[in-house]
C-alpha positions in Angstrom: 17.0 -29.5 114.4 16.7 -33.2 115.4 19.3 -35.0 117.4 20.1 -37.1 114.3 21.2 -34.2 112.2 24.8 -34.4 111.1 27.0 -32.2 113.3 29.3 -30.1 111.2 32.0 -27.6 112.2 33.1 -25.0 109.7 36.5 -23.3 110.1 36.5 -20.5 107.5 36.1 -17.0 106.2 33.3 -14.6 106.8 33.0 -11.8 104.2 30.5 -9.2 103.1 30.0 -9.6 99.4 29.8 -6.4 97.5 28.1 -7.6 94.3 27.7 -5.6 91.1 25.6 -7.0 88.3 26.4 -6.0 84.7 26.0 -7.2 81.1 29.7 -8.0 80.8 32.6 -7.7 83.2 35.0 -4.7 82.5 38.3 -5.4 80.8 41.4 -3.8 82.2 41.1 0.0 82.0 37.4 -0.2 81.0 34.4 1.3 82.9 31.0 -0.4 82.4 27.5 0.4 83.6 25.9 -1.9 86.1 22.2 -2.5 86.6 22.2 -3.5 90.3 24.3 -3.6 93.4 23.8 -5.7 96.5 25.6 -6.4 99.8 25.2 -10.1 100.7 26.8 -12.0 103.6 29.4 -14.5 102.1 32.9 -15.8 102.4 33.6 -19.5 101.7 33.3 -20.4 105.4 30.0 -18.6 105.9 28.6 -19.9 102.6 29.4 -23.5 103.5 28.1 -23.1 107.0 24.7 -21.6 105.8 24.5 -24.2 103.0 25.0 -27.1 105.4 22.5 -25.6 108.0 19.8 -25.1 105.4 20.4 -28.6 104.1 19.7 -30.0 107.5 23.0 -30.0 109.4 23.7 -28.9 112.9 26.4 -26.4 112.2 28.9 -24.4 114.2 31.0 -21.7 112.8 34.6 -20.9 113.8 36.1 -17.7 112.4 36.2 -13.9 112.8 34.4 -10.7 111.9 35.6 -7.1 112.4 34.1 -4.5 114.8 32.9 -2.5 111.8 29.3 -2.1 110.6 29.5 -5.4 108.6 30.4 -7.6 111.6 27.0 -7.7 113.3 25.3 -8.2 109.9 27.5 -11.2 109.1 26.9 -12.7 112.5 23.1 -12.1 112.2 23.0 -13.9 108.8 24.6 -17.0 110.3 22.3 -16.9 113.3 19.3 -16.5 111.1 20.3 -19.7 109.2 20.5 -21.6 112.5 24.3 -21.7 112.7 25.9 -21.6 116.1 28.2 -18.5 116.1 29.7 -18.9 119.6 33.0 -19.6 117.9 32.8 -16.5 115.6 35.1 -14.0 117.3 35.0 -10.3 116.9 38.4 -8.6 116.3 39.4 -4.9 115.9 39.3 -3.6 112.4 37.3 -4.2 109.3 35.5 -7.5 108.4 36.5 -9.3 105.3 34.9 -8.2 102.0 34.7 -9.6 98.5 34.2 -7.4 95.5 32.2 -9.5 93.0 31.2 -8.7 89.4 28.4 -10.9 88.0 27.8 -10.8 84.2 24.6 -11.7 82.3 25.9 -15.2 81.7 26.0 -15.9 85.4 29.8 -15.9 85.5 31.7 -13.9 88.1 35.0 -12.4 89.0 36.0 -11.8 92.6 38.5 -9.8 94.6 38.8 -10.8 98.3 40.2 -8.5 101.0 40.7 -10.7 104.1 40.2 -8.2 106.9 39.3 -9.9 110.1 39.8 -13.3 108.6 43.6 -12.7 108.7 43.4 -12.8 112.5 42.4 -16.5 112.5 45.9 -18.0 112.9 45.2 -20.4 115.7 42.2 -21.9 117.6 40.6 -20.0 120.4 39.5 -21.5 123.8 36.5 -23.7 123.1 37.2 -24.2 119.4 38.8 -27.6 119.8 35.7 -28.7 121.7 33.5 -27.4 118.9 35.5 -29.5 116.4 35.7 -32.6 118.5 31.9 -32.5 118.8 31.4 -32.6 115.1 31.3 -35.5 112.6 33.1 -33.4 110.0 35.2 -30.3 109.8 34.8 -28.1 106.7 37.8 -26.0 105.8 38.9 -23.7 102.9 41.9 -21.5 102.2 40.6 -17.9 102.8 42.1 -18.0 106.3 45.8 -18.0 107.1 47.4 -21.4 106.6 48.4 -21.6 110.3 44.8 -21.4 111.3 43.7 -24.1 108.8 46.4 -26.4 110.0 45.5 -25.9 113.6 41.9 -26.9 112.8 43.0 -29.9 110.8 45.3 -31.1 113.6 42.5 -30.8 116.2 40.1 -32.7 113.9 42.6 -35.6 113.3 43.3 -35.8 117.1 39.6 -36.3 117.8 38.8 -38.6 114.8 36.7 -36.0 113.0 36.5 -36.2 109.2 38.2 -33.3 107.4 36.8 -31.9 104.2 39.0 -29.3 102.5 38.0 -27.0 99.7 41.4 -25.8 98.3 40.3 -22.4 97.3 41.8 -20.0 96.4 44.2 -22.5 94.9 47.7 -22.4 96.3 50.4 -24.9 97.1 49.2 -27.2 99.9 51.6 -28.2 102.7 52.3 -31.9 103.0 51.0 -31.8 106.6 47.6 -30.4 105.5 47.3 -33.0 102.8 48.1 -35.8 105.3 45.4 -34.4 107.6 42.7 -34.2 104.8 40.2 -37.0 104.4 38.2 -35.6 101.5 39.5 -32.9 99.1 36.9 -31.0 97.0 38.5 -28.8 94.4 36.8 -27.4 91.3 38.3 -28.3 87.9 40.5 -25.2 87.8 41.9 -25.8 91.2 42.4 -29.5 90.4 44.4 -28.5 87.3 46.5 -26.0 89.2 47.3 -28.3 92.0 48.1 -31.4 89.9 49.2 -30.0 86.5 46.6 -32.2 84.8 43.9 -30.5 82.7 41.9 -33.7 82.3 39.8 -34.1 85.5 40.1 -37.9 85.6 43.9 -37.7 85.5 43.8 -35.0 88.2 41.6 -37.2 90.3 43.9 -40.1 90.1 46.9 -37.9 90.9 45.2 -36.6 94.0 44.8 -40.1 95.3 48.6 -40.1 95.9 48.0 -37.3 98.4 44.5 -37.9 99.9 42.2 -40.9 100.3 39.2 -39.3 98.6 38.5 -36.5 96.1 35.5 -34.9 94.6 36.2 -32.6 91.7 33.3 -30.2 90.8 33.0 -29.6 87.1 30.3 -26.9 86.8 27.8 -27.8 84.1 29.6 -31.1 83.6 28.7 -32.3 87.1 31.3 -33.8 89.5 33.8 -36.6 89.6 34.5 -38.8 92.7 37.6 -41.0 93.2 38.8 -43.0 96.1 41.8 -45.3 96.6 41.1 -48.8 95.4 38.2 -47.8 93.0 37.5 -46.3 89.6 36.4 -42.7 89.3 32.7 -42.2 89.3 31.0 -39.3 87.3 27.8 -37.7 88.6 26.0 -35.3 86.2 24.8 -31.8 87.0 21.2 -30.8 86.7 20.5 -28.8 83.5 19.3 -25.4 84.6 19.8 -21.8 83.4 22.3 -20.1 85.7 21.5 -16.6 86.9 24.5 -16.3 89.3 27.1 -19.0 90.0 28.6 -17.3 93.0 28.9 -19.8 95.9 27.5 -22.7 93.8 30.6 -24.8 94.8 30.1 -23.9 98.5 26.4 -24.9 98.3 27.5 -28.2 96.8 30.1 -28.8 99.6 27.7 -27.9 102.4 25.0 -30.2 101.1 27.5 -32.9 100.4 28.8 -32.8 104.0 25.2 -33.2 105.3 24.4 -36.1 102.9 27.6 -37.9 103.6 27.1 -37.3 107.4 23.7 -39.0 107.0 25.6 -42.1 105.7 24.6 -41.8 102.0 27.0 -43.4 99.5 29.2 -40.8 97.9 27.6 -40.9 94.4 24.1 -40.5 96.0 25.4 -37.7 98.2 26.9 -35.9 95.2 23.7 -36.1 93.2 21.8 -34.6 96.1 24.4 -31.9 96.5 24.2 -31.2 92.7 20.5 -30.6 93.2 21.3 -28.0 95.9 23.8 -26.3 93.6 21.4 -26.3 90.7 18.8 -24.6 92.8 21.3 -22.0 94.1 22.5 -20.9 90.7 19.0 -19.9 89.6 18.9 -17.2 92.2 21.2 -14.2 92.7 23.6 -13.8 95.6 25.8 -16.2 97.6 24.3 -17.2 101.0 21.0 -15.6 99.9 20.6 -18.1 97.1 21.1 -21.3 99.1 18.2 -23.7 99.3 16.5 -25.4 102.2 16.4 -29.1 102.7 12.8 -29.2 101.4 13.9 -27.3 98.2 16.8 -29.6 97.6 14.6 -32.7 98.0 12.1 -31.2 95.6 14.7 -30.5 92.9 16.4 -33.9 93.4 13.1 -35.9 93.2 12.0 -33.9 90.1 15.3 -34.7 88.4 15.0 -38.4 89.3 11.5 -38.5 87.8 12.8 -36.9 84.6 15.6 -39.5 84.1 13.4 -42.5 84.9 
């Protein structure tokens, strides 16, 4: 990692994903046959940390794993991606897990059991220094709100840009919104939080709460809005999805790196879209995330196609 790499801190969840692949997800009361099962390190925090590290960021992870058999595996996955795990504490009890069903269309349904993530209600000694040394702090909502707020307060105190993924969607405290520089919901979270089903209307509504927003729209791309300007749409890359798990986290991790390098937001979003497009063509969450070289190759290929 070069000294010019964007420094990114991630305060978030670490889960072991228990992934079942099947033709169609079961309905309530129904049992279906699956064709494959995998255990893959995940959690929105881990996913964003690994995505940012592979995209070229210098990343540090703040969170918790349990003292069960999954804890060392989760830590090892972050270490292998080049993420600094000194801020990843080990607590008594089970690690977080996510039960994921992936259908043949690449769609997924997920049940998350927080486990050790529920212990992250405050910052530990050294965490504030990890945040203050970063250019951006990535946060999500798979940790207790008290922990998220503690991280956001530390970032604001040290002038560190805060990037919040409001997932799973839930009412956001006024204080957290006031401490958020860039909000990155998907279209469903945007609709839930604003009451607007039309993404452009949701984006405009968000600007009453935060200075910048990027709404991810799946196959329709993404939408950027900032106070004082008109919304800007950035298309997705047309690919056949195998597994969309963690596509949004891949996008956010890559976006944080590109923005940290000083790229204009629409350009950063296009590069992040290339990262997400690459990821959805492979199974798994963190295991599907592309390297910087792979992102560049997909991005350049797409640019050649549209010229």
